[in-house]
N, C-alpha and C positions, 0 to 999 in steps of 0.2 A: 579673431586671430590677430588683427592689426593692433588691438589694444594690448595684448600680451607682448607683442613685439616691441611696442613703445616702452613698456615697463622694463623689458629685458635690456633694451638699449640704454635707458636711463640708469639702470643698475650697472651695466658694463661701463658706462662713462664715469660713474661715481668710483668704481674700482680702479679705473685707469689713473685718475687724478684725485686722490683722497685729500680733500681740503674742506674747510667749513662751508664754503660756498656751494660746492657740489653736493655735500651731504644734506645741507638744509634744502637745497633744490629738490632732492629726492624725497625728503620728508614732507616738503610742501605739497608735492604732487600726490603723495600717498594720503595725506590728511584731506586734501581736496576731494579725492575719490571717495574716501570714507565718509565725508560730509554729504556727498551726493547720495550714497547708499542710505545713510541715515535719513535724509529728507524723503526718500522714496518710501522707506519703511514707516516713517512718522506719518506721512500722508495716508498710507494704507490703514494704520491703526485709527487715525482720526476720522477717516472716511466712513467708518462703521457708525458714526453718530447719525448719519443719514438714515440708517436702517432702524434706528430707535435706541432707546435706553438700554434694553437688555443686550442687544448686539454690541453696543459700545462697552458696557460693563464686562462682557465676556472677553473682548479683545484686550481691554485694559487689565483685566485680571490675569491674563496670560503673561503680561510683561511686568507684573508687580511681584518680583521675587529677588532674592539676593544676587542671582546671576545677572539680572538686568541692572541691578544697582552697580555692579562692577562695570558693566558696559556703559553706564552713565558716566563713570569716572573716565573711561577711555574716550567717550564722546567729548567730555569737557576738556580733556587733554588735547584732543584733536582740534577742537574749536580754538582754544587759546594759543596752541602752537601756530596754527595756520594764521590766526589774526596777528599775533606778535611778529611773526616772520614777515607777513605782508606789510606791516608798519615799518619794520626794519628795511625791507627792500625799497619801500616808497621813500623813506628818509634818505637812504643812500642815493637813490636815483634822482629825486627831485632837487636835492640840495647839494649835489656833487660831492658827496661824502663817501664815495665807494672805497677810498683808501682806508677808511675807518670802519669798514664793515665788520671786522673781527671784534672790535670794541662793542659795536652795537649788538653783535651776536651774543656776547657774554652778558650784556645788560638784559637782552631778551631772555636768556637762560635763567638769570637771577629772578626776573619777574615771573617767568613760567614756573620755576620751582616754588616760589612763594604761593602762587595761585594753586598749584597742585597740592601743597601741604594743607592749605585751607580747605580745598575740595575734599581731600581724603578725610580730614577731621569731621567735616559736615556730613559726608556720605557714609562714614563707618557704621553708624547705628543702623542704616538701611541694609547693611550686609549681614546683620545678625538674623538668625532664623526666627526669633520671636517678634520681629518688627512688624511683619505683615500678618494681619488677622487671617485665620483659617489655614495657616501653614503648620 
């Protein structure tokens, strides 16, 4: 209950004062939560290796499909947005450049866009139905 209230408050605050800082603050929180969820699921899938090769192959087979290839693109987007935004925040805070945070935001977005174009180009073959054997 408290978690959903925190998200509602962050969303409300972003709506009250729509600027780059508040919007990236909200996305930074969302990507952070998404990365925690991913790490839990990742640990669940990899923990099947303890049960043996067959168990591991079965769980890995469940995530080897075009839908999860799309989720991988979202994961990469979340990782790189969170990372680049964290670097931007650190640069602005540690070097006293908070007045230039909008410039750094646009540099972040250019880098993020370039990374995502490369990611989609590399991931696109995995989203085709013939990529995975047995499908």
